[in-house]
Z-matrix of the N, CA and C atoms (Angstrom, degrees):
N
C 1 1.443
C 2 1.488 1 111.10
N 3 1.290 2 121.98 1 98.43
C 4 1.391 3 126.81 2 -178.98
C 5 1.548 4 109.73 3 -87.52
N 6 1.326 5 112.45 4 163.39
C 7 1.470 6 119.55 5 178.19
C 8 1.521 7 111.45 6 156.88
N 9 1.321 8 111.60 7 -176.72
C 10 1.451 9 120.23 8 178.28
C 11 1.536 10 107.24 9 -107.93
N 12 1.311 11 117.28 10 149.72
C 13 1.407 12 124.32 11 -178.67
C 14 1.568 13 109.20 12 -148.53
N 15 1.255 14 115.77 13 136.18
C 16 1.473 15 122.72 14 174.04
C 17 1.504 16 111.38 15 -102.31
N 18 1.321 17 116.62 16 122.40
C 19 1.470 18 118.89 17 -177.29
C 20 1.569 19 108.46 18 -116.91
N 21 1.301 20 114.18 19 155.97
C 22 1.464 21 120.83 20 177.33
C 23 1.579 22 102.80 21 -91.18
N 24 1.307 23 110.92 22 160.06
C 25 1.484 24 116.57 23 -179.03
C 26 1.489 25 111.70 24 -61.71
N 27 1.310 26 123.06 25 -27.28
C 28 1.427 27 123.58 26 173.05
C 29 1.509 28 112.79 27 -58.13
N 30 1.283 29 116.68 28 -44.04
C 31 1.421 30 119.27 29 178.21
C 32 1.508 31 113.93 30 -63.08
N 33 1.318 32 113.75 31 -35.65
C 34 1.526 33 118.74 32 178.37
C 35 1.504 34 107.35 33 -65.88
N 36 1.307 35 117.96 34 -35.90
C 37 1.516 36 121.52 35 -179.84
C 38 1.536 37 110.35 36 -60.92
N 39 1.408 38 114.81 37 -45.31
C 40 1.428 39 119.09 38 177.38
C 41 1.527 40 109.17 39 -62.71
N 42 1.249 41 122.40 40 -43.21
C 43 1.404 42 126.59 41 178.36
C 44 1.526 43 113.21 42 -56.25
N 45 1.386 44 112.71 43 -46.28
C 46 1.405 45 117.34 44 177.00
C 47 1.508 46 120.72 45 -67.13
N 48 1.445 47 109.78 46 -20.87
C 49 1.484 48 116.94 47 176.39
C 50 1.524 49 110.58 48 -83.13
N 51 1.367 50 117.75 49 -3.28
C 52 1.445 51 119.97 50 178.47
C 53 1.540 52 117.50 51 95.70
N 54 1.360 53 116.76 52 19.97
C 55 1.481 54 120.60 53 178.48
C 56 1.483 55 110.31 54 -66.44
N 57 1.391 56 114.72 55 112.67
C 58 1.471 57 121.20 56 -179.29
C 59 1.495 58 116.22 57 -65.53
N 60 1.370 59 113.42 58 -33.26
C 61 1.507 60 119.57 59 -178.17
C 62 1.590 61 107.91 60 -68.26
N 63 1.293 62 117.00 61 -46.20
C 64 1.458 63 121.77 62 177.92
C 65 1.507 64 110.47 63 -59.81
N 66 1.312 65 113.64 64 -46.48
C 67 1.557 66 122.02 65 -177.51
C 68 1.514 67 106.67 66 -58.08
N 69 1.392 68 118.29 67 -43.26
C 70 1.397 69 121.93 68 -176.48
C 71 1.591 70 111.86 69 -65.63
N 72 1.333 71 113.75 70 -41.49
C 73 1.496 72 119.08 71 179.06
C 74 1.546 73 110.08 72 -67.02
N 75 1.308 74 118.85 73 -33.00
C 76 1.477 75 122.36 74 -174.59
C 77 1.591 76 111.15 75 -93.16
N 78 1.361 77 116.27 76 -3.23
C 79 1.425 78 117.07 77 -176.79
C 80 1.530 79 111.50 78 -66.58
N 81 1.407 80 114.28 79 135.65
C 82 1.500 81 122.48 80 179.89
C 83 1.476 82 113.03 81 63.90
N 84 1.280 83 119.19 82 26.76
C 85 1.460 84 121.88 83 176.80
C 86 1.607 85 109.69 84 -117.83
N 87 1.279 86 112.02 85 150.87
C 88 1.439 87 120.34 86 178.27
C 89 1.532 88 102.14 87 -85.10
N 90 1.354 89 120.38 88 118.77
C 91 1.407 90 121.50 89 -170.77
C 92 1.543 91 110.05 90 -110.89
N 93 1.374 92 116.02 91 135.73
C 94 1.466 93 122.26 92 176.11
C 95 1.476 94 103.60 93 -118.60
N 96 1.351 95 118.22 94 138.94
C 97 1.469 96 120.93 95 176.65
C 98 1.494 97 109.93 96 -115.09
N 99 1.358 98 112.83 97 135.81
C 100 1.429 99 119.31 98 175.43
C 101 1.510 100 108.47 99 -92.91
N 102 1.275 101 115.80 100 155.68
C 103 1.472 102 120.65 101 176.24
C 104 1.480 103 108.84 102 -155.07
N 105 1.314 104 117.52 103 159.89
C 106 1.443 105 125.98 104 -177.29
C 107 1.554 106 106.90 105 -105.31
N 108 1.348 107 114.68 106 116.90
C 109 1.496 108 117.03 107 -179.73
C 110 1.513 109 109.96 108 -80.08
N 111 1.363 110 115.28 109 -41.24
C 112 1.429 111 120.25 110 -176.32
C 113 1.542 112 109.46 111 -145.53
N 114 1.295 113 115.59 112 138.12
C 115 1.425 114 119.91 113 178.73
C 116 1.508 115 110.57 114 -117.84
N 117 1.323 116 115.61 115 120.66
C 118 1.482 117 118.79 116 -176.79
C 119 1.549 118 102.94 117 -116.50
N 120 1.355 119 116.18 118 123.59
C 121 1.381 120 122.83 119 178.00
C 122 1.496 121 110.49 120 -103.76
N 123 1.311 122 119.34 121 123.79
C 124 1.457 123 121.09 122 173.91
C 125 1.557 124 106.74 123 -117.59
N 126 1.338 125 112.66 124 138.67
C 127 1.430 126 120.60 125 -178.15
C 128 1.559 127 111.10 126 -102.95
N 129 1.293 128 117.07 127 -22.17
C 130 1.467 129 121.39 128 -178.37
C 131 1.507 130 111.58 129 91.55
N 132 1.311 131 117.82 130 -10.84
C 133 1.441 132 115.25 131 175.72
C 134 1.565 133 112.41 132 -99.47
N 135 1.276 134 114.17 133 153.99
C 136 1.485 135 119.74 134 -175.30
C 137 1.509 136 108.70 135 -117.60
N 138 1.239 137 117.23 136 124.93
C 139 1.553 138 121.47 137 177.35
C 140 1.457 139 109.10 138 -99.51
N 141 1.324 140 117.32 139 121.70
C 142 1.405 141 122.19 140 -177.91
C 143 1.487 142 111.79 141 -102.46
N 144 1.302 143 117.07 142 139.63
C 145 1.457 144 121.06 143 179.27
C 146 1.549 145 111.86 144 -94.26
N 147 1.320 146 116.40 145 -1.87
C 148 1.486 147 124.44 146 177.38
C 149 1.468 148 109.55 147 -90.22
N 150 1.372 149 116.98 148 137.58
C 151 1.386 150 118.57 149 178.19
C 152 1.512 151 108.67 150 -112.81
N 153 1.302 152 118.01 151 135.26
C 154 1.565 153 121.30 152 177.67
C 155 1.520 154 109.32 153 -103.67
N 156 1.336 155 115.86 154 79.24
C 157 1.457 156 118.69 155 179.52
C 158 1.395 157 110.85 156 -120.90
């Protein structure tokens, strides 16, 4: 079964550790790996350093 598949980096780590089940699923496929270059977390709250006293 040929085809293209997009994998997450976590799946690639399992493959590199020798997981036979993952290797069987990915066998004879064209694999693309996703990755996160930068992660920005926003909480929606603003912290002010100015005091209104």
